[in-house]
N, C-alpha and C positions, 0 to 999 in steps of 0.2 A: 176528280182531284180530291185528295184527302187533306185535311187540315189537322194541325196539332194544336190543341187548345192549351191554355195556360194551366200549368200544373200537371199536364199529361206527360207520360214517359214515352220518348220516341221509340218506335219499333227498331229492333236490331236490324242493321244493314240499310237503314234509310239514309244515313249520312247527315241526319239532322240532330244537332245538339239540343238538349233540353234546357233552353234559356228562357226564363220567365218573360212573357210578354213579347218575344221576338221569334221570328221564323228564320233560322240559320240555313243558308244554302249548303248543299252537300259538297264536300271536297272533291276535286276532279279525280276521277279514277285513273289508275295507271293502265295503259293499254297493254294487253297481253294477247298472245295468240295461242290458242289451244288446239293442238293437233293430236288426234288419237289419244285423248286423255292426258297429254303432256302440256305443260306451260312453257312457252318460249320467251326468254327475257328480251327486253327492248334492245335495239341495235345501238352500237357505240360509233362515234365519229371517226374512230380509227379502224373500223372493221374492213374498210377497203384498202388499207395500207399493207404493204408486204412486211414480213417479220423484221427486216432491217430498219425500215422506217418506223415501225411501231417501237422498236427498241430505242431509236434516236429520240422519238417523241417522249418516251418515258424518262430517258436520261436527262433530257432538257427540262422536264417538268411541265411540258405544255398540257393544260387542262382541257383545252378545246381549240377549235379552229381560229377563233378570234385572238387567242393568245399567240398563235403562230404568226398571224398577220401583224399583230402589234410588234412582235419581235423583229420582223422583217422591216417594218416601217422605221423602227428605231435604228436598225442597221443602215438604212439609206440616209438617215439624218446624220449618223456618225460618219459615214463615208463621205458625204457632202458633194459628190460628183457622180455623173452617170457612169455606168459600167464601162463604157468604151474609153473613159478617161483614166481608168485605174491602171497602175503599173505593177507588174509582178517582177520583183527584183530577183535576179538569179542568185543562187546560194554561193556558187564558186566565183572568186574574184576574176578568174580568167575565162569565164564562160562567154561564148560567142553571143549569147542572148543580150549581153550588155550593150552591144551595138544598137539594137532596136530601142533599148531604153534611152540611150543618149540621143538617138534620132528623134524620139518623141519629145525629149526635153529641149531640143532646138539645135543640136550639133549639126552643122552643114554636112552634106554628103562628101565634099572634097575640100581641101584647103583653099582652093581658088574661089569657092562659093562664099567665102567671107566678104568678098567684094572690096577688098582694100586696094587703093590706088596709090602709086608712088607720086608724092608731091614734088614740085620743082625743088631741086637741090636735095631731094631725099635719097635714102640709101636703099636701092632695090634689093640688094642681097640681104639686108637686115629684114626687110618686109617679107621676103620669101621664107626666111628662117622663122619669123614670127608666125606666119600662117601655118607652116608645118608643125611648129611647136604647139600652137593653140589647138590645132586639129588633133594632134596626138594626145593632148590633155582633155579632149572632148568638150571644149568650151563652146558655148553658144555664141551667136554673132554679137549679141549685146555685151556679153562678158569680154569677148576678145576686143571689141571696140573700146570698152571702158579701160582695159589694161593699156592699150596703145595710147589713148588720150592721157592717161595718168603718167605714162612713161615720157611722152612728149613734154608734158608740163614739168616733170621732174628735171629733164634735160635743160629746159629753158630757165628754170629757177637756179639750177646748179651753174649754168653758164653765167648767169647774172651775178651770182655770189662769187664765182671764181674770178670774174673780171673785176669786180669791186675789190676783192682781196688783193688781186694783182696790182691794181692801181694804187691802193693804199701802201702796199709793200714797196712798190717802185718809188713812190714819192718819198717814203722814209729813207730808202737807200740813196736817192739823189741828194737829199739833205746831208746824209752822212758822208757821201762821196765829195760833196762840195766842201765840207769841213775838212776832210782828209787831204784833198788836193788844193784847197785854197784858190789862189788866183790862177793856178794852172788847170783848173777844172775844164773850162771851155777848150783850151788847147789840147788837153789829154783826151777829151771826148772826141774832138775832131780827128785826132790822131788815131784813136781806136776805130772810128768809122772808116777812115781812109785805109787802114790796114785790112779791115773786113772786105772792102771793095776790091783791094788789090788781089784778093783770093777769089774774086768773083762770087762772093757769098750773097745770095739773094736777100732782099729785105725780109721776106717771110721766114727764111732760115735764121736770120739774125734775131727776129722777134721770138721765134721758138726757143732759141738758146737763152734769150733774155728771160723768158718765162720759166725755163727749165732750171737754170743755175742762179738766176737773180740778175737784176740790172747792174749792181755794183761789180759782181764777179765777171760779168760779160765785158764790161768796159775795161776793167783791169786786165783781163786776158788779152784783148785786142790791142790795148795800149802798150802792153809788154811786147807784143809781136811787132808793133810799129817801131818801137825803140830798137829792137834787135835788127830791124831792117835798115836802121840808120836814119829814120825819119823823125827822130825826137825833136829836131830843130824845125818844126813845122812853120811854114810861112803863111802869113795872112795878108794877102794883097802886096806881097813883096817885102814886107817889113818883119823883122824878127820880133817876137813878143817880149822878150825879157832884156835884150841888150847884153853886153859883155860876151857876145858870141855864143849865146845859148838861148834856149826857149825859156818860158816861164816854168819855174820849179814848184814842186809841191812843198808844203811846209816842212815835211820830213827831209826832202832833198836840200831845201834852203838852210835848215838848221845844221845839216851835215856840212854844208859849205862854210857856214859861220864858224863851226868847230874847227875846220881845216885852216881857216884864216887866223884864228886865234893861236893855232899851233905854229904858224909861220912867223918866225922872229922878225924877218925883214918887213912883213906887212904890219906887224904890231908896232914896230919902230916908226913906220910912216904914219900909222893911224894916231899914235901917241903924240907925234910931232905936229899933228893937225894937217896932214897931207889931204888935200881936197879929193883927189882920186880915190885914196884909200877909204875916206869917210863916205864917199858916194857909193862905193862898192859895198861897204858894210850896210849902209842904209837900204840899198837895193835888195840884198838878201834878207834883211830884217823885215821888209814889207812883205816879202813872199813867205817868210817863216811865220809871221804873225799878222795875217791879213785882216783880222778883226780889230786890231789895235790902231 
């Protein structure tokens, strides 16, 4: 073994730098293969790839095998799921491949596979329509169930609101009708109900009409029919309501009667003279014309 002494100059080709007081190891030599006097360069990591792959590597800028693996690992992280859970979306909207996509997302094979059952009092035809519609829209079981539940809740809430509105409207119409009919209210209502029964109208139909055109209009309609049938003098327990050979009058009818009496000169003469019968008759109509006084 030779040594390089301080101050000595290293021989050419030894790979030892002339540093004072230190011995510097030689740099690693690049391995070359010499064949027939020719030098063969070292192999590249892409030498085993076909031309297409080499071009791909070059275009992607991969420097070595580790950069390829790092790129693939980042792709898996970005993808987030295994290969078998990936979906390839068809380009055309009407492509038959969409059926497989929706099946993987959870659309049942047939409408009946939604598993919906008709509840007591439910509408079987509507449920069949819903299943066909949901399946045609490629909804999953959970999506279809959520829509049905939301629809049921909507109907329940709407029914509650409609009933509340109907009750409030009916109460307001009853008050208005009582004011309009005065003391004749109960008589006219009974007369309307009796007229409805005379036509064999079921209670359910009466209620539907009541909800359709309103309570006041329904009562007025059947009350008018009753009067045309000659039942305006409705009896309650065998006694007439108003006396003087007639039923209880509405304020409008009573006011008309008062007006007619005032135009009757004979009646006016009797009333002015203090005739008890004339005064009783005027008082009778006055009470019906102004029931709140």
